[in-house]
mmCIF file of the N, C-alpha and C atoms, coordinates in Angstrom:
data_MODEL
# 
_entry.id   MODEL 
# 
loop_
_atom_site.group_PDB 
_atom_site.id 
_atom_site.type_symbol 
_atom_site.label_atom_id 
_atom_site.label_alt_id 
_atom_site.label_comp_id 
_atom_site.label_asym_id 
_atom_site.label_entity_id 
_atom_site.label_seq_id 
_atom_site.pdbx_PDB_ins_code 
_atom_site.Cartn_x 
_atom_site.Cartn_y 
_atom_site.Cartn_z 
_atom_site.occupancy 
_atom_site.B_iso_or_equiv 
_atom_site.pdbx_formal_charge 
_atom_site.auth_seq_id 
_atom_site.auth_comp_id 
_atom_site.auth_asym_id 
_atom_site.auth_atom_id 
_atom_site.pdbx_PDB_model_num 
ATOM 1   N N  . UNK A 1 1  ? -22.363 -10.232 12.882 1.00 0.00 ? 1  UNK A N  1 
ATOM 2   C CA . UNK A 1 1  ? -22.232 -8.778  12.864 1.00 0.00 ? 1  UNK A CA 1 
ATOM 3   C C  . UNK A 1 1  ? -21.165 -8.392  11.842 1.00 0.00 ? 1  UNK A C  1 
ATOM 4   N N  . UNK A 1 2  ? -21.511 -7.517  10.963 1.00 0.00 ? 2  UNK A N  1 
ATOM 5   C CA . UNK A 1 2  ? -20.608 -7.092  9.898  1.00 0.00 ? 2  UNK A CA 1 
ATOM 6   C C  . UNK A 1 2  ? -19.734 -5.925  10.375 1.00 0.00 ? 2  UNK A C  1 
ATOM 7   N N  . UNK A 1 3  ? -18.453 -6.003  10.073 1.00 0.00 ? 3  UNK A N  1 
ATOM 8   C CA . UNK A 1 3  ? -17.529 -4.935  10.432 1.00 0.00 ? 3  UNK A CA 1 
ATOM 9   C C  . UNK A 1 3  ? -17.658 -3.811  9.412  1.00 0.00 ? 3  UNK A C  1 
ATOM 10  N N  . UNK A 1 4  ? -18.143 -2.660  9.832  1.00 0.00 ? 4  UNK A N  1 
ATOM 11  C CA . UNK A 1 4  ? -18.353 -1.532  8.925  1.00 0.00 ? 4  UNK A CA 1 
ATOM 12  C C  . UNK A 1 4  ? -17.388 -0.386  9.203  1.00 0.00 ? 4  UNK A C  1 
ATOM 13  N N  . UNK A 1 5  ? -16.299 -0.681  9.899  1.00 0.00 ? 5  UNK A N  1 
ATOM 14  C CA . UNK A 1 5  ? -15.357 0.387   10.258 1.00 0.00 ? 5  UNK A CA 1 
ATOM 15  C C  . UNK A 1 5  ? -14.824 1.100   9.026  1.00 0.00 ? 5  UNK A C  1 
ATOM 16  N N  . UNK A 1 6  ? -14.424 0.348   7.986  1.00 0.00 ? 6  UNK A N  1 
ATOM 17  C CA . UNK A 1 6  ? -13.834 0.959   6.790  1.00 0.00 ? 6  UNK A CA 1 
ATOM 18  C C  . UNK A 1 6  ? -14.874 1.654   5.931  1.00 0.00 ? 6  UNK A C  1 
ATOM 19  N N  . UNK A 1 7  ? -16.138 1.308   6.084  1.00 0.00 ? 7  UNK A N  1 
ATOM 20  C CA . UNK A 1 7  ? -17.192 1.990   5.342  1.00 0.00 ? 7  UNK A CA 1 
ATOM 21  C C  . UNK A 1 7  ? -17.558 3.315   5.997  1.00 0.00 ? 7  UNK A C  1 
ATOM 22  N N  . UNK A 1 8  ? -17.425 3.382   7.294  1.00 0.00 ? 8  UNK A N  1 
ATOM 23  C CA . UNK A 1 8  ? -17.819 4.589   8.030  1.00 0.00 ? 8  UNK A CA 1 
ATOM 24  C C  . UNK A 1 8  ? -16.711 5.635   8.103  1.00 0.00 ? 8  UNK A C  1 
ATOM 25  N N  . UNK A 1 9  ? -15.465 5.237   8.030  1.00 0.00 ? 9  UNK A N  1 
ATOM 26  C CA . UNK A 1 9  ? -14.338 6.160   8.176  1.00 0.00 ? 9  UNK A CA 1 
ATOM 27  C C  . UNK A 1 9  ? -13.632 6.356   6.834  1.00 0.00 ? 9  UNK A C  1 
ATOM 28  N N  . UNK A 1 10 ? -14.282 7.075   5.942  1.00 0.00 ? 10 UNK A N  1 
ATOM 29  C CA . UNK A 1 10 ? -13.751 7.242   4.588  1.00 0.00 ? 10 UNK A CA 1 
ATOM 30  C C  . UNK A 1 10 ? -12.506 8.126   4.557  1.00 0.00 ? 10 UNK A C  1 
ATOM 31  N N  . UNK A 1 11 ? -12.470 9.153   5.381  1.00 0.00 ? 11 UNK A N  1 
ATOM 32  C CA . UNK A 1 11 ? -11.302 10.038  5.388  1.00 0.00 ? 11 UNK A CA 1 
ATOM 33  C C  . UNK A 1 11 ? -10.059 9.302   5.880  1.00 0.00 ? 11 UNK A C  1 
ATOM 34  N N  . UNK A 1 12 ? -10.219 8.510   6.928  1.00 0.00 ? 12 UNK A N  1 
ATOM 35  C CA . UNK A 1 12 ? -9.097  7.725   7.442  1.00 0.00 ? 12 UNK A CA 1 
ATOM 36  C C  . UNK A 1 12 ? -8.601  6.745   6.384  1.00 0.00 ? 12 UNK A C  1 
ATOM 37  N N  . UNK A 1 13 ? -9.537  6.101   5.700  1.00 0.00 ? 13 UNK A N  1 
ATOM 38  C CA . UNK A 1 13 ? -9.170  5.145   4.652  1.00 0.00 ? 13 UNK A CA 1 
ATOM 39  C C  . UNK A 1 13 ? -8.435  5.846   3.513  1.00 0.00 ? 13 UNK A C  1 
ATOM 40  N N  . UNK A 1 14 ? -8.896  7.032   3.120  1.00 0.00 ? 14 UNK A N  1 
ATOM 41  C CA . UNK A 1 14 ? -8.226  7.777   2.047  1.00 0.00 ? 14 UNK A CA 1 
ATOM 42  C C  . UNK A 1 14 ? -6.816  8.202   2.456  1.00 0.00 ? 14 UNK A C  1 
ATOM 43  N N  . UNK A 1 15 ? -6.659  8.656   3.688  1.00 0.00 ? 15 UNK A N  1 
ATOM 44  C CA . UNK A 1 15 ? -5.330  9.064   4.160  1.00 0.00 ? 15 UNK A CA 1 
ATOM 45  C C  . UNK A 1 15 ? -4.395  7.869   4.190  1.00 0.00 ? 15 UNK A C  1 
ATOM 46  N N  . UNK A 1 16 ? -4.867  6.729   4.701  1.00 0.00 ? 16 UNK A N  1 
ATOM 47  C CA . UNK A 1 16 ? -4.037  5.525   4.739  1.00 0.00 ? 16 UNK A CA 1 
ATOM 48  C C  . UNK A 1 16 ? -3.680  5.052   3.332  1.00 0.00 ? 16 UNK A C  1 
ATOM 49  N N  . UNK A 1 17 ? -4.637  5.131   2.406  1.00 0.00 ? 17 UNK A N  1 
ATOM 50  C CA . UNK A 1 17 ? -4.356  4.730   1.024  1.00 0.00 ? 17 UNK A CA 1 
ATOM 51  C C  . UNK A 1 17 ? -3.321  5.653   0.390  1.00 0.00 ? 17 UNK A C  1 
ATOM 52  N N  . UNK A 1 18 ? -3.455  6.951   0.616  1.00 0.00 ? 18 UNK A N  1 
ATOM 53  C CA . UNK A 1 18 ? -2.510  7.907   0.043  1.00 0.00 ? 18 UNK A CA 1 
ATOM 54  C C  . UNK A 1 18 ? -1.106  7.689   0.597  1.00 0.00 ? 18 UNK A C  1 
ATOM 55  N N  . UNK A 1 19 ? -1.010  7.514   1.901  1.00 0.00 ? 19 UNK A N  1 
ATOM 56  C CA . UNK A 1 19 ? 0.299   7.315   2.533  1.00 0.00 ? 19 UNK A CA 1 
ATOM 57  C C  . UNK A 1 19 ? 0.938   6.015   2.063  1.00 0.00 ? 19 UNK A C  1 
ATOM 58  N N  . UNK A 1 20 ? 0.165   4.931   2.050  1.00 0.00 ? 20 UNK A N  1 
ATOM 59  C CA . UNK A 1 20 ? 0.741   3.647   1.650  1.00 0.00 ? 20 UNK A CA 1 
ATOM 60  C C  . UNK A 1 20 ? 1.112   3.634   0.174  1.00 0.00 ? 20 UNK A C  1 
ATOM 61  N N  . UNK A 1 21 ? 0.330   4.294   -0.675 1.00 0.00 ? 21 UNK A N  1 
ATOM 62  C CA . UNK A 1 21 ? 0.660   4.331   -2.099 1.00 0.00 ? 21 UNK A CA 1 
ATOM 63  C C  . UNK A 1 21 ? 1.914   5.154   -2.365 1.00 0.00 ? 21 UNK A C  1 
ATOM 64  N N  . UNK A 1 22 ? 1.987   6.342   -1.780 1.00 0.00 ? 22 UNK A N  1 
ATOM 65  C CA . UNK A 1 22 ? 3.153   7.203   -2.011 1.00 0.00 ? 22 UNK A CA 1 
ATOM 66  C C  . UNK A 1 22 ? 4.415   6.552   -1.457 1.00 0.00 ? 22 UNK A C  1 
ATOM 67  N N  . UNK A 1 23 ? 4.349   6.010   -0.260 1.00 0.00 ? 23 UNK A N  1 
ATOM 68  C CA . UNK A 1 23 ? 5.511   5.351   0.321  1.00 0.00 ? 23 UNK A CA 1 
ATOM 69  C C  . UNK A 1 23 ? 5.903   4.118   -0.496 1.00 0.00 ? 23 UNK A C  1 
ATOM 70  N N  . UNK A 1 24 ? 4.906   3.347   -0.946 1.00 0.00 ? 24 UNK A N  1 
ATOM 71  C CA . UNK A 1 24 ? 5.188   2.190   -1.785 1.00 0.00 ? 24 UNK A CA 1 
ATOM 72  C C  . UNK A 1 24 ? 5.830   2.574   -3.100 1.00 0.00 ? 24 UNK A C  1 
ATOM 73  N N  . UNK A 1 25 ? 5.336   3.640   -3.733 1.00 0.00 ? 25 UNK A N  1 
ATOM 74  C CA . UNK A 1 25 ? 5.910   4.089   -4.999 1.00 0.00 ? 25 UNK A CA 1 
ATOM 75  C C  . UNK A 1 25 ? 7.344   4.576   -4.818 1.00 0.00 ? 25 UNK A C  1 
ATOM 76  N N  . UNK A 1 26 ? 7.604   5.290   -3.723 1.00 0.00 ? 26 UNK A N  1 
ATOM 77  C CA . UNK A 1 26 ? 8.967   5.766   -3.451 1.00 0.00 ? 26 UNK A CA 1 
ATOM 78  C C  . UNK A 1 26 ? 9.900   4.582   -3.216 1.00 0.00 ? 26 UNK A C  1 
ATOM 79  N N  . UNK A 1 27 ? 9.450   3.597   -2.455 1.00 0.00 ? 27 UNK A N  1 
ATOM 80  C CA . UNK A 1 27 ? 10.290  2.427   -2.206 1.00 0.00 ? 27 UNK A CA 1 
ATOM 81  C C  . UNK A 1 27 ? 10.514  1.614   -3.478 1.00 0.00 ? 27 UNK A C  1 
ATOM 82  N N  . UNK A 1 28 ? 9.496   1.504   -4.318 1.00 0.00 ? 28 UNK A N  1 
ATOM 83  C CA . UNK A 1 28 ? 9.667   0.801   -5.592 1.00 0.00 ? 28 UNK A CA 1 
ATOM 84  C C  . UNK A 1 28 ? 10.718  1.496   -6.454 1.00 0.00 ? 28 UNK A C  1 
ATOM 85  N N  . UNK A 1 29 ? 10.634  2.808   -6.562 1.00 0.00 ? 29 UNK A N  1 
ATOM 86  C CA . UNK A 1 29 ? 11.591  3.545   -7.383 1.00 0.00 ? 29 UNK A CA 1 
ATOM 87  C C  . UNK A 1 29 ? 12.997  3.471   -6.787 1.00 0.00 ? 29 UNK A C  1 
ATOM 88  N N  . UNK A 1 30 ? 13.090  3.588   -5.474 1.00 0.00 ? 30 UNK A N  1 
ATOM 89  C CA . UNK A 1 30 ? 14.395  3.518   -4.816 1.00 0.00 ? 30 UNK A CA 1 
ATOM 90  C C  . UNK A 1 30 ? 15.039  2.151   -5.015 1.00 0.00 ? 30 UNK A C  1 
ATOM 91  N N  . UNK A 1 31 ? 14.267  1.109   -4.815 1.00 0.00 ? 31 UNK A N  1 
ATOM 92  C CA . UNK A 1 31 ? 14.793  -0.237  -5.004 1.00 0.00 ? 31 UNK A CA 1 
ATOM 93  C C  . UNK A 1 31 ? 15.140  -0.525  -6.446 1.00 0.00 ? 31 UNK A C  1 
ATOM 94  N N  . UNK A 1 32 ? 14.336  0.001   -7.365 1.00 0.00 ? 32 UNK A N  1 
ATOM 95  C CA . UNK A 1 32 ? 14.583  -0.197  -8.792 1.00 0.00 ? 32 UNK A CA 1 
ATOM 96  C C  . UNK A 1 32 ? 15.881  0.481   -9.230 1.00 0.00 ? 32 UNK A C  1 
ATOM 97  N N  . UNK A 1 33 ? 16.187  1.610   -8.630 1.00 0.00 ? 33 UNK A N  1 
ATOM 98  C CA . UNK A 1 33 ? 17.406  2.333   -9.005 1.00 0.00 ? 33 UNK A CA 1 
ATOM 99  C C  . UNK A 1 33 ? 18.666  1.673   -8.456 1.00 0.00 ? 33 UNK A C  1 
ATOM 100 N N  . UNK A 1 34 ? 18.520  0.717   -7.551 1.00 0.00 ? 34 UNK A N  1 
ATOM 101 C CA . UNK A 1 34 ? 19.669  0.005   -6.976 1.00 0.00 ? 34 UNK A CA 1 
ATOM 102 C C  . UNK A 1 34 ? 19.903  -1.296  -7.750 1.00 0.00 ? 34 UNK A C  1 
ATOM 103 N N  . UNK A 1 35 ? 20.039  -1.196  -9.048 1.00 0.00 ? 35 UNK A N  1 
ATOM 104 C CA . UNK A 1 35 ? 20.186  -2.372  -9.909 1.00 0.00 ? 35 UNK A CA 1 
ATOM 105 C C  . UNK A 1 35 ? 21.420  -3.178  -9.517 1.00 0.00 ? 35 UNK A C  1 
ATOM 106 N N  . UNK A 1 36 ? 21.236  -4.492  -9.384 1.00 0.00 ? 36 UNK A N  1 
ATOM 107 C CA . UNK A 1 36 ? 22.342  -5.379  -9.072 1.00 0.00 ? 36 UNK A CA 1 
ATOM 108 C C  . UNK A 1 36 ? 22.607  -5.563  -7.588 1.00 0.00 ? 36 UNK A C  1 
ATOM 109 N N  . UNK A 1 37 ? 21.861  -4.878  -6.756 1.00 0.00 ? 37 UNK A N  1 
ATOM 110 C CA . UNK A 1 37 ? 22.060  -4.975  -5.309 1.00 0.00 ? 37 UNK A CA 1 
ATOM 111 C C  . UNK A 1 37 ? 20.884  -5.738  -4.705 1.00 0.00 ? 37 UNK A C  1 
ATOM 112 N N  . UNK A 1 38 ? 21.167  -6.734  -3.888 1.00 0.00 ? 38 UNK A N  1 
ATOM 113 C CA . UNK A 1 38 ? 20.107  -7.554  -3.287 1.00 0.00 ? 38 UNK A CA 1 
ATOM 114 C C  . UNK A 1 38 ? 19.243  -6.728  -2.332 1.00 0.00 ? 38 UNK A C  1 
ATOM 115 N N  . UNK A 1 39 ? 19.831  -5.729  -1.699 1.00 0.00 ? 39 UNK A N  1 
ATOM 116 C CA . UNK A 1 39 ? 19.071  -4.857  -0.807 1.00 0.00 ? 39 UNK A CA 1 
ATOM 117 C C  . UNK A 1 39 ? 17.993  -4.094  -1.586 1.00 0.00 ? 39 UNK A C  1 
ATOM 118 N N  . UNK A 1 40 ? 18.288  -3.755  -2.843 1.00 0.00 ? 40 UNK A N  1 
ATOM 119 C CA . UNK A 1 40 ? 17.312  -3.077  -3.687 1.00 0.00 ? 40 UNK A CA 1 
ATOM 120 C C  . UNK A 1 40 ? 16.088  -3.943  -3.955 1.00 0.00 ? 40 UNK A C  1 
ATOM 121 N N  . UNK A 1 41 ? 16.302  -5.242  -4.130 1.00 0.00 ? 41 UNK A N  1 
ATOM 122 C CA . UNK A 1 41 ? 15.182  -6.163  -4.331 1.00 0.00 ? 41 UNK A CA 1 
ATOM 123 C C  . UNK A 1 41 ? 14.298  -6.216  -3.095 1.00 0.00 ? 41 UNK A C  1 
ATOM 124 N N  . UNK A 1 42 ? 14.898  -6.231  -1.931 1.00 0.00 ? 42 UNK A N  1 
ATOM 125 C CA . UNK A 1 42 ? 14.117  -6.227  -0.692 1.00 0.00 ? 42 UNK A CA 1 
ATOM 126 C C  . UNK A 1 42 ? 13.297  -4.961  -0.539 1.00 0.00 ? 42 UNK A C  1 
ATOM 127 N N  . UNK A 1 43 ? 13.891  -3.833  -0.887 1.00 0.00 ? 43 UNK A N  1 
ATOM 128 C CA . UNK A 1 43 ? 13.173  -2.555  -0.811 1.00 0.00 ? 43 UNK A CA 1 
ATOM 129 C C  . UNK A 1 43 ? 12.015  -2.553  -1.794 1.00 0.00 ? 43 UNK A C  1 
ATOM 130 N N  . UNK A 1 44 ? 12.232  -3.077  -2.993 1.00 0.00 ? 44 UNK A N  1 
ATOM 131 C CA . UNK A 1 44 ? 11.156  -3.171  -3.980 1.00 0.00 ? 44 UNK A CA 1 
ATOM 132 C C  . UNK A 1 44 ? 10.019  -4.055  -3.481 1.00 0.00 ? 44 UNK A C  1 
ATOM 133 N N  . UNK A 1 45 ? 10.350  -5.160  -2.841 1.00 0.00 ? 45 UNK A N  1 
ATOM 134 C CA . UNK A 1 45 ? 9.314   -6.063  -2.339 1.00 0.00 ? 45 UNK A CA 1 
ATOM 135 C C  . UNK A 1 45 ? 8.471   -5.398  -1.252 1.00 0.00 ? 45 UNK A C  1 
ATOM 136 N N  . UNK A 1 46 ? 9.091   -4.604  -0.408 1.00 0.00 ? 46 UNK A N  1 
ATOM 137 C CA . UNK A 1 46 ? 8.339   -3.857  0.602  1.00 0.00 ? 46 UNK A CA 1 
ATOM 138 C C  . UNK A 1 46 ? 7.421   -2.846  -0.085 1.00 0.00 ? 46 UNK A C  1 
ATOM 139 N N  . UNK A 1 47 ? 7.904   -2.208  -1.145 1.00 0.00 ? 47 UNK A N  1 
ATOM 140 C CA . UNK A 1 47 ? 7.081   -1.272  -1.912 1.00 0.00 ? 47 UNK A CA 1 
ATOM 141 C C  . UNK A 1 47 ? 5.882   -1.954  -2.545 1.00 0.00 ? 47 UNK A C  1 
ATOM 142 N N  . UNK A 1 48 ? 6.086   -3.158  -3.082 1.00 0.00 ? 48 UNK A N  1 
ATOM 143 C CA . UNK A 1 48 ? 4.973   -3.907  -3.673 1.00 0.00 ? 48 UNK A CA 1 
ATOM 144 C C  . UNK A 1 48 ? 3.935   -4.254  -2.606 1.00 0.00 ? 48 UNK A C  1 
ATOM 145 N N  . UNK A 1 49 ? 4.391   -4.647  -1.430 1.00 0.00 ? 49 UNK A N  1 
ATOM 146 C CA . UNK A 1 49 ? 3.466   -4.969  -0.340 1.00 0.00 ? 49 UNK A CA 1 
ATOM 147 C C  . UNK A 1 49 ? 2.641   -3.730  0.031  1.00 0.00 ? 49 UNK A C  1 
ATOM 148 N N  . UNK A 1 50 ? 3.264   -2.570  0.078  1.00 0.00 ? 50 UNK A N  1 
ATOM 149 C CA . UNK A 1 50 ? 2.529   -1.347  0.406  1.00 0.00 ? 50 UNK A CA 1 
ATOM 150 C C  . UNK A 1 50 ? 1.507   -0.996  -0.670 1.00 0.00 ? 50 UNK A C  1 
ATOM 151 N N  . UNK A 1 51 ? 1.836   -1.208  -1.926 1.00 0.00 ? 51 UNK A N  1 
ATOM 152 C CA . UNK A 1 51 ? 0.871   -0.956  -2.997 1.00 0.00 ? 51 UNK A CA 1 
ATOM 153 C C  . UNK A 1 51 ? -0.284  -1.955  -2.908 1.00 0.00 ? 51 UNK A C  1 
ATOM 154 N N  . UNK A 1 52 ? 0.010   -3.200  -2.561 1.00 0.00 ? 52 UNK A N  1 
ATOM 155 C CA . UNK A 1 52 ? -1.057  -4.188  -2.378 1.00 0.00 ? 52 UNK A CA 1 
ATOM 156 C C  . UNK A 1 52 ? -1.937  -3.844  -1.176 1.00 0.00 ? 52 UNK A C  1 
ATOM 157 N N  . UNK A 1 53 ? -1.355  -3.272  -0.132 1.00 0.00 ? 53 UNK A N  1 
ATOM 158 C CA . UNK A 1 53 ? -2.146  -2.813  1.008  1.00 0.00 ? 53 UNK A CA 1 
ATOM 159 C C  . UNK A 1 53 ? -3.083  -1.689  0.575  1.00 0.00 ? 53 UNK A C  1 
ATOM 160 N N  . UNK A 1 54 ? -2.610  -0.821  -0.308 1.00 0.00 ? 54 UNK A N  1 
ATOM 161 C CA . UNK A 1 54 ? -3.458  0.236   -0.849 1.00 0.00 ? 54 UNK A CA 1 
ATOM 162 C C  . UNK A 1 54 ? -4.663  -0.356  -1.568 1.00 0.00 ? 54 UNK A C  1 
ATOM 163 N N  . UNK A 1 55 ? -4.424  -1.369  -2.395 1.00 0.00 ? 55 UNK A N  1 
ATOM 164 C CA . UNK A 1 55 ? -5.533  -2.022  -3.094 1.00 0.00 ? 55 UNK A CA 1 
ATOM 165 C C  . UNK A 1 55 ? -6.489  -2.702  -2.116 1.00 0.00 ? 55 UNK A C  1 
ATOM 166 N N  . UNK A 1 56 ? -5.960  -3.314  -1.065 1.00 0.00 ? 56 UNK A N  1 
ATOM 167 C CA . UNK A 1 56 ? -6.803  -3.958  -0.067 1.00 0.00 ? 56 UNK A CA 1 
ATOM 168 C C  . UNK A 1 56 ? -7.697  -2.930  0.632  1.00 0.00 ? 56 UNK A C  1 
ATOM 169 N N  . UNK A 1 57 ? -7.110  -1.772  1.004  1.00 0.00 ? 57 UNK A N  1 
ATOM 170 C CA . UNK A 1 57 ? -7.890  -0.728  1.653  1.00 0.00 ? 57 UNK A CA 1 
ATOM 171 C C  . UNK A 1 57 ? -8.971  -0.177  0.726  1.00 0.00 ? 57 UNK A C  1 
ATOM 172 N N  . UNK A 1 58 ? -8.636  -0.072  -0.552 1.00 0.00 ? 58 UNK A N  1 
ATOM 173 C CA . UNK A 1 58 ? -9.609  0.449   -1.515 1.00 0.00 ? 58 UNK A CA 1 
ATOM 174 C C  . UNK A 1 58 ? -10.788 -0.517  -1.668 1.00 0.00 ? 58 UNK A C  1 
ATOM 175 N N  . UNK A 1 59 ? -10.525 -1.805  -1.713 1.00 0.00 ? 59 UNK A N  1 
ATOM 176 C CA . UNK A 1 59 ? -11.561 -2.801  -1.958 1.00 0.00 ? 59 UNK A CA 1 
ATOM 177 C C  . UNK A 1 59 ? -12.308 -3.245  -0.691 1.00 0.00 ? 59 UNK A C  1 
ATOM 178 N N  . UNK A 1 60 ? -11.819 -2.922  0.476  1.00 0.00 ? 60 UNK A N  1 
ATOM 179 C CA . UNK A 1 60 ? -12.402 -3.407  1.726  1.00 0.00 ? 60 UNK A CA 1 
ATOM 180 C C  . UNK A 1 60 ? -13.881 -3.058  1.889  1.00 0.00 ? 60 UNK A C  1 
ATOM 181 N N  . UNK A 1 61 ? -14.337 -1.838  1.569  1.00 0.00 ? 61 UNK A N  1 
ATOM 182 C CA . UNK A 1 61 ? -15.766 -1.542  1.766  1.00 0.00 ? 61 UNK A CA 1 
ATOM 183 C C  . UNK A 1 61 ? -16.691 -2.328  0.832  1.00 0.00 ? 61 UNK A C  1 
ATOM 184 N N  . UNK A 1 62 ? -16.168 -2.859  -0.241 1.00 0.00 ? 62 UNK A N  1 
ATOM 185 C CA . UNK A 1 62 ? -17.007 -3.542  -1.224 1.00 0.00 ? 62 UNK A CA 1 
ATOM 186 C C  . UNK A 1 62 ? -17.078 -5.046  -1.026 1.00 0.00 ? 62 UNK A C  1 
ATOM 187 N N  . UNK A 1 63 ? -16.417 -5.562  0.003  1.00 0.00 ? 63 UNK A N  1 
ATOM 188 C CA . UNK A 1 63 ? -16.467 -6.999  0.248  1.00 0.00 ? 63 UNK A CA 1 
ATOM 189 C C  . UNK A 1 63 ? -17.705 -7.338  1.061  1.00 0.00 ? 63 UNK A C  1 
ATOM 190 N N  . UNK A 1 64 ? -18.166 -8.543  0.897  1.00 0.00 ? 64 UNK A N  1 
ATOM 191 C CA . UNK A 1 64 ? -19.363 -8.972  1.638  1.00 0.00 ? 64 UNK A CA 1 
ATOM 192 C C  . UNK A 1 64 ? -19.023 -9.521  2.997  1.00 0.00 ? 64 UNK A C  1 
# 
């Protein structure tokens, strides 16, 4: 049985993608502005993970 949840709920997927992308971009910029601080690197890494989650959500309906 194929999971079609992400194919059927396009509005939910778009909202989740928008939220994760905007939050990821804000965290990337915030961490980037903390040059020389190890905490800034951690914040940037969380931002990268959120942007990758956005890509995963975008590609999920097209996987077999």
